[in-house]
Phi, psi and omega in degrees: 000146176054056180298338178289352179264002180264141178228153177250129181256131176224164176254129174274126181244124179306141184253136175253140003286162181302154179100341177272153178295155180293153173280151176247136177221162179285187182258163170286162180297322179293325175295320176303313181299321178294314177303314183297319183282324190261341187294136174262343182269346180248135175277335177194168178203152172230160180244154175229123178264161178306326169078190186285348180063218182277135176225152174268129183232139179270107178258196183290339179255017180106198183284137181219146177274126179236151180254130180237165175218166186236097172273153174296160189295344180267358188301309183296320179295315180299321181274002180057042178258132181244155180283147171288316176233143176070227184217171170262191183286154174211189185302328180304328185283348171295322183276328181226082186280016181273052180231161182216143171249130182264147171288160178301313182297321178297314179301315183290312187283317188254352179229021174050037179051036182295114181292346180264014183294328181297128183097350179280139175270133180239136178272127175251127178245148179293150176286178185301330182279357185238050180304143177089352177278122183292153175299155181228128177269123182237139178265128178288121178254344181192166175231131180282155175294162179301136176082003181263131176209155175231176171077029176064008178201165179278144175224150176279332180206162180230130172253148180285133173276124183234177181301337181286350181280106183233002191277344185206181178278156178238156174266134179254126174246121182246157175249122182299140178290157177304138179085352179269000000 
C-alpha cells in the first residue's frame, strides 16, 4: 500500500577523478539502525543486504540453483505483506536467523506446492564460486503469495538480515512519516 510513500536512502561518495558524478552506495547495518531509530521524516524503514546470493537447494527434482536476498526482519510487516502459508519474519528471527521464506514460484516449482513445507528444514549449499562455505540448514517458516517480492528485485527465497550482518552495505527503504 502507498508505494509513493517509500524512499530509498543512499550515501553519495565523491568520485575520482573530479568532474564525475558521485558514486552511490548503501549504508552499514549500524547506520540503518540509527536512521530507523532517529529519523523524524520516516515512520519506519527496512534494510536489504546483498544476501546469500545463489545457493544450491535440494528440491523435489534434485539440486537447483536459487537466488536469495536478505531483508531485515521488519520488512514484510512494514510493507504489510503476509504469508500465504506460515509466517514472514519477526523479532524471534533476530535471535535464531536460520529460517527462510520461500517465494510462491519457488514453492510451486521446486517443492510441488507442498502445503506441509512450513517447518521443513532445507539444506542450502554454496554455489561453485563460493568454495569452502559450509552448508546451512534453514527451516521454512513461510511461503509468500503469488506475485509478491520485495527489495527492488525478485528473489527465490529470503533469509533474515540481522544485527550480526556486518560484511557489506545495505539498502535502506523508508516509509515517509505522515505529513512529510
